[in-house]
LOVEX-221640 format. One line per field, with one value per residue (C-alpha): residue number from 1; x negated, y, z. Coordinates in steps of 0.05 Angstrom, whole numbers. Layout:
REM LOVEX-221640
nr = [NUM,...]
px = [X,...]
py = [Y,...]
pz = [Z,...]
//
This chain:
REM LOVEX-221640
nr = [1,2,3,4,5,6,7,8,9,10,11,12,13,14,15,16,17,18,19,20,21,22,23,24,25,26,27,28,29,30,31,32,33,34,35,36,37,38,39,40,41,42,43,44,45,46,47,48,49,50,51,52,53,54,55,56,57,58,59,60,61,62,63,64,65,66,67,68,69,70,71,72,73,74,75,76,77,78,79,80,81,82,83,84,85,86,87,88,89,90,91,92,93,94,95,96,97,98,99,100,101,102,103,104,105,106,107,108,109,110,111,112,113,114,115,116,117,118,119,120,121,122,123,124,125,126,127,128,129,130,131,132,133,134,135,136,137,138,139,140,141,142,143,144,145,146,147,148,149,150,151,152,153,154,155,156,157,158,159,160,161,162,163,164,165,166,167,168,169,170,171,172,173,174,175,176,177,178,179,180,181,182,183,184]
px = [-660,-587,-568,-596,-566,-487,-502,-521,-581,-625,-603,-636,-667,-661,-702,-680,-613,-629,-668,-607,-557,-603,-607,-530,-514,-474,-476,-493,-425,-403,-455,-433,-365,-344,-311,-276,-308,-370,-393,-461,-490,-505,-436,-406,-379,-397,-332,-360,-374,-298,-278,-303,-281,-200,-168,-100,-40,19,79,142,197,239,271,287,355,358,435,467,422,398,386,312,321,255,187,152,89,111,43,-16,-26,-94,-115,-176,-208,-237,-162,-137,-197,-176,-111,-135,-96,-110,-94,-82,-19,6,59,81,160,209,267,337,389,390,395,317,326,286,234,241,265,310,253,202,153,130,68,92,36,63,23,54,122,125,180,164,209,208,169,201,204,234,273,308,380,437,449,390,320,330,292,294,270,276,295,307,376,391,345,376,345,379,375,367,374,338,398,448,497,496,512,457,477,453,404,432,422,393,344,266,216,175,128,117,118,48,57,106,96,136,145,178]
py = [-340,-328,-381,-361,-301,-326,-368,-317,-336,-273,-202,-166,-107,-55,-89,-154,-129,-100,-173,-210,-165,-181,-251,-259,-212,-177,-106,-76,-52,-124,-157,-103,-118,-52,-81,-149,-142,-180,-136,-127,-52,-48,-54,-11,52,121,170,209,157,128,193,193,121,148,176,221,207,254,232,267,289,252,186,122,88,21,21,81,134,192,259,296,364,378,335,371,334,340,305,264,189,158,100,60,80,6,-15,31,13,-67,-54,-14,41,121,167,225,178,153,185,167,159,143,84,97,44,-38,-56,-85,-112,-162,-138,-58,-34,25,80,44,84,53,71,82,81,127,94,33,45,-14,-53,-127,-181,-194,-130,-70,-1,65,81,149,145,181,151,187,155,79,24,-35,-112,-117,-177,-199,-244,-251,-206,-147,-116,-120,-77,-132,-115,-165,-164,-213,-168,-117,-135,-136,-85,-79,-27,38,68,133,102,116,80,129,74,10,-4,-25,-27,-15,5,25,49,-6]
pz = [482,467,499,560,557,538,605,645,658,636,608,554,553,495,438,457,444,371,357,385,335,273,288,296,240,279,311,377,391,384,432,480,477,454,391,366,298,291,234,224,235,163,142,187,158,181,197,142,90,116,102,30,20,29,-30,-2,-51,-53,-4,-42,-18,-71,-48,-92,-83,-70,-71,-118,-149,-115,-152,-149,-138,-116,-119,-68,-26,40,62,38,49,46,13,2,-65,-70,-63,-110,-159,-152,-167,-232,-205,-225,-165,-204,-234,-166,-118,-51,-42,4,-6,15,16,30,-44,-47,23,46,-7,11,62,84,94,71,26,-41,-81,-155,-212,-268,-308,-320,-354,-400,-372,-347,-316,-244,-226,-186,-215,-200,-263,-271,-310,-308,-241,-207,-189,-177,-143,-181,-205,-277,-314,-388,-405,-473,-500,-451,-392,-337,-259,-207,-138,-88,-38,-67,-40,-102,-167,-230,-279,-348,-373,-377,-441,-419,-369,-365,-333,-286,-251,-222,-150,-127,-47,-1,74,134,205,252]
//
């Protein structure tokens, strides 16, 4: 029957559409051409359920410098950004310990671009080599990759035009950068 419908020789009544969707394991919307996603109806998320699956994280008025440091004079929430709860769980992120901030400067390009948003996990404060962290020092809030050489920690820029600098004595890790997003 499906091959006859695909060839245009016959049409389907509603009962036939339901049976075809079940047989092909797709939604009726997919068969009708209303969506390109061949997801079965049982796997589609109702809008109310989709909202429950999202977790709103604070996007703060803080900017982390990918270049020279930035000074933080307020950490007001300017808006909320939705992240899927299952994605946060998969990464082991506690939404109450995460913040979204903006990046200023280009020292972390091509990895982090000017005006990109980053999600910082403030629970992950243990330094790890080759990971990107938000670091607070006398120079302000920096976004840098960490490296270790000869037993000493270094702040590394992904942009080769910027020099690697030794870990500032007064510096503290604010959290690990776990995600980035930007508007083109």
